Every structure is written in structure tokens, then in C-alpha cells.
C-alpha positions as CSV (number, residue, x, y, z in Angstrom):
1,M,159.8,-92.0,72.8
2,A,157.3,-92.7,70.0
3,T,158.8,-93.7,66.7
4,F,157.4,-93.2,63.1
5,E,156.5,-96.8,63.0
6,D,154.3,-96.2,66.0
7,F,152.6,-93.4,64.2
8,L,152.0,-95.6,61.2
9,K,150.1,-98.0,63.4
10,L,147.4,-95.4,64.0
11,D,144.4,-95.2,61.6
12,I,143.4,-91.6,61.5
13,R,140.4,-90.6,59.4
14,V,138.1,-87.8,58.6
15,G,134.6,-88.3,59.6
16,Q,131.3,-86.1,59.6
17,I,129.3,-85.7,62.8
18,I,125.7,-86.7,61.9
19,K,124.1,-86.8,65.3
20,V,124.9,-85.2,68.8
21,E,123.2,-85.8,72.1
22,D,123.9,-84.6,75.6
23,F,125.7,-87.1,77.7
24,V,124.1,-86.7,81.0
25,K,125.7,-89.7,82.7
26,A,129.4,-88.6,81.9
27,K,131.4,-87.5,84.9
28,R,132.3,-84.2,83.2
29,P,130.1,-82.3,80.6
30,A,130.2,-84.2,77.3
31,Y,128.3,-85.0,74.2
32,K,127.7,-88.4,72.6
33,L,128.6,-88.2,68.9
34,W,127.7,-90.3,65.9
35,I,130.3,-89.9,63.1
36,D,130.1,-91.1,59.6
37,F,133.6,-92.4,58.4
38,G,132.4,-93.4,54.9
39,D,131.6,-96.9,53.4
40,E,134.6,-98.7,54.5
41,I,134.4,-97.9,58.3
42,G,130.7,-96.7,58.6
43,I,129.2,-94.9,61.5
44,K,131.1,-94.9,64.8
45,K,130.2,-93.3,68.3
46,S,132.4,-91.3,70.4
47,S,132.2,-89.3,73.7
48,A,133.7,-85.9,73.6
49,Q,134.1,-83.2,76.3
50,I,133.7,-80.4,73.9
51,T,130.6,-78.6,75.5
52,T,132.4,-75.5,76.3
53,C,133.2,-74.5,72.8
54,Y,130.6,-76.2,70.8
55,T,126.7,-76.3,70.7
56,K,125.1,-79.5,69.6
57,E,123.6,-77.7,66.6
58,E,126.9,-76.4,65.3
59,L,128.5,-79.8,65.5
60,V,126.0,-81.6,63.3
61,G,127.6,-81.6,59.7
62,K,131.1,-80.7,60.8
63,Q,134.0,-82.8,59.7
64,I,136.4,-84.0,62.3
65,I,139.7,-86.1,62.6
66,G,139.6,-89.1,64.7
67,V,141.6,-92.3,65.5
68,V,139.5,-95.2,64.4
69,N,141.5,-98.2,65.5
70,F,141.8,-97.8,69.1
71,P,139.8,-100.4,71.3
72,P,136.3,-99.3,72.2
73,K,136.1,-97.7,75.8
74,Q,133.2,-97.9,78.1
75,V,132.1,-94.3,79.4
76,A,129.3,-94.7,81.8
77,D,126.6,-96.5,79.9
78,F,128.0,-95.5,76.3
79,M,130.6,-97.4,74.3
80,S,133.0,-94.9,72.7
81,E,134.6,-96.5,69.6
82,V,136.7,-93.4,68.3
83,L,139.1,-91.0,69.7
84,V,138.1,-87.5,68.2
85,L,141.2,-85.3,68.1
86,G,141.3,-81.7,69.4
87,V,143.6,-79.1,71.0
88,Y,143.5,-78.2,74.8
89,S,143.3,-74.5,74.7
90,T,142.5,-71.9,77.3
91,Q,139.0,-71.7,76.1
92,G,138.4,-75.5,76.1
93,V,138.9,-78.2,73.5
94,I,139.0,-77.1,70.0
95,L,138.5,-79.9,67.3
96,L,140.9,-80.7,64.6
97,E,139.2,-80.6,61.2
98,P,140.3,-80.6,57.7
99,E,140.9,-77.1,56.1
100,R,138.7,-78.1,53.2
101,T,135.9,-80.4,52.8
102,V,137.1,-84.1,52.0
103,K,135.6,-87.4,51.6
104,N,134.4,-89.1,54.8
105,G,136.9,-91.8,55.6
106,D,139.9,-90.2,54.0
107,K,143.2,-91.4,55.7
108,I,145.5,-89.0,57.5
109,G,149.1,-89.8,56.9
């Protein structure tokens, strides 16, 4: 069972998607995302299997929530640096996002 101390080890931040590309080499349909996490963290990349519920155009400019302190993970020919958080629903993965616009890099806690 996870403890509160385990939760505190996670660095969960708000970022804004600034660029999206199709990830044609991924095993399952996915996008390559470039996410701006503000001055302290900068721009990080992520692979996300969210093609069922989102178009590339609607993702650009969207604020999301991601874990920024997991080790990078190689996905095909792309290095994913951030785990973007979402809900697995019957229609597909729905991204978690702040209810209001906040500063990129703001910490969840």
C-alpha cells in the first residue's frame, strides 16, 4: 500500500501543450507532445495514447497535469520525459486538467 510519504515523492505539475505530432512508430495510436512546464522545469516531451478523444489541433494550448520526476522512458524512437495524467474511461483516455488557467509549472499537492 502506498503511503502519504510516497505521494510526496511525486513532483506533479501543470504544463501547457505547445506542440503535437502523430507518433507513427508507436505500437498503439499515440501523439508526441511537447509541454511547457514554466521557467523552472522548461519544455518536456511525452508520448500519450490519447488519439481517440483528442485531435492534435485541440490539444495545442491545453493545460494538463503531469508527473515530471519519473525517469525518462524510451518509446520507440522517442524519449518520453513526463507522465501525462488521465482517466481511463469507456470513450478513451481523458486528460486531467486544472479547472481554471494557472501558471505553467504550478505544483499539485
